Steps between C-alpha positions, in 0.01 A plus 500: 500500500558181305201299390436191715580177319241236428512209745482177304372304800183710490416365152292196413651292223281636212604853600867404500456338160328810365780725631779304339321452166435876494879536504527264203612196696356158404231360733717223639723760665221569748509139620876521534472818714216344706715193574783719613267683737328197656699189422855631525402796728748736336595824672651667197426517127866419448431150634256433211765336284269369225372852415681713243701779649284760328188371677678487834611856451146614414361317802760660728421846364122484531419236767614335818447143615314598815751362748441636852791661683613337823534763771572257785512126573454323830564129559348310789735337750398151380572593136153393386337839456617800305329844495578757237402865496437578133477845342240574236551735201330797682716466809243315714607173648357167600615187687503150359587181688648175371452198723670161467319195631592140472306429184403845373636847432246774561490867402285726718420803285326835536213654299499850643741751650363503853144395581173681566341233716669603824502178696645608833748214533644535144810708430389559141167633617674726745687677218182587307422479130721655230384348165418182311771303323477436127489156345866538405606601851315200644645261241853648540506396865441135404763516226741651751453207739513243219827658375657468844415128513593438138848642566525240781393217274157493668147593393203689635204270572242720685377853512289653778336837467549575867741786488423872523147605407155348440502310170125525440513878524744486206295230322579553134874525536508209746303266269699607194818418688361159611423416137854605399645274772302190406569534127720201407694728265597741781562363853257208485404508869221251567166659579471300822846621602374859519321636807312828505441644848226754572346648812167425334421748222157352415460641143850375423425153633189489283700600191775249577240222525409569134851513362552233227786251520748402231272231357150545374216475757738526796550759769828659600653257748708730723458462876289767665618591854289718730687698768233439761666527848164519682167311479274759655419841348579678830861382502557505127371858474789593721773286341393535135310833470359427154277236666279786614381550141331164460572266788573130528163372381550667160863391484420138563213506254751619236741225607232233471415621152867497403547147624191370318594660166870409501487178699807632687576486866548842661779577743429717804796687648496547876784689678475387866525799742528435869185568697315631194416237234662196662206431724273196514205734415665611178595142410139390552376791289742404226366143502147633456607726217674216311214253535409363157782688325794332332768676693851480657624724776861633491599599853807709561632661816474881459815653377618809691479841338632827638161668541297213636534363857334161440706191575478134402326268746655229710515144380224411753263756347581388147427140603170607660400668169603211275341242725161651418575486127607135538183406682291636213720360221601842372826454299772741590870561476708677760734675263871546555599862560748600236730802485384672817855604588511708176133616523411282204216311666123532445389859580851634533564640147540875477658747261812590700856575391657686788502202738548223239 
């Protein structure tokens, strides 16, 4: 069995510099390779034209760039959403979604193969947990999407950690990837253009609240999004089983602490399900939960999955829900559903090759 090659996208810059200097290359070669990885988004060492052939040969022999293999691609009927099934080095696979909006281009990326949370309406949760992704595997998804856009003369503007898996259960790799993405010498994604979505891993939220920003005496300015979906413990215990561990009182205490420390507004994700969480009672409970908290609610009609019978509510029920939010001055957005025809919407991502 041949020895597995070193994936360069797993390396931080000092480690790449140390590797190349150990081969006798001058230090500046590391910056050139780094630029090829993240600025030019090269897929082959042969593309690295300003490197000597001897160094390109040595890199090809001992390392790979870390490019993910595309197993399948689906394009939505409106042409605005693309979903790729990407194969990892060990044969596992993940899905990544690229969405085009009027003013932004957003990559929805995964942090785990599968998910251990088990939300009953989520296709990823239905497949179970396989493993965490590495920092390189997370970063490579963003480079993949940025390369697609760059080839079209466009650029990636936003990244959302809303794909497969729970980011705060893979905290170290997720945060290392975020810091790689916001580095102006890599992809230079603005901190406030990155959203991290969690079902509410309280220790992770507490850690995230303490993360330093790029300047001294600042906090990391990414947007925290909580996949809430219910405002009472009875219903949330059913929809989001991890709620049984701590409950909503503890979750909202952690959110309040996060908002106070970071001075950042928190987004609350709410997938409206007919006859379940689209009621006036749930809307009123949500208003009470958000009282005194700097928050914004992202409403989306539930996306269908093959193992969950829930359906989106009628317009009348949506209006009844949002009227209560309006009366109490709770800011919200009723989000556009994107990519549902290719199962690329929220809660629809799943490792699947046979029917892609």
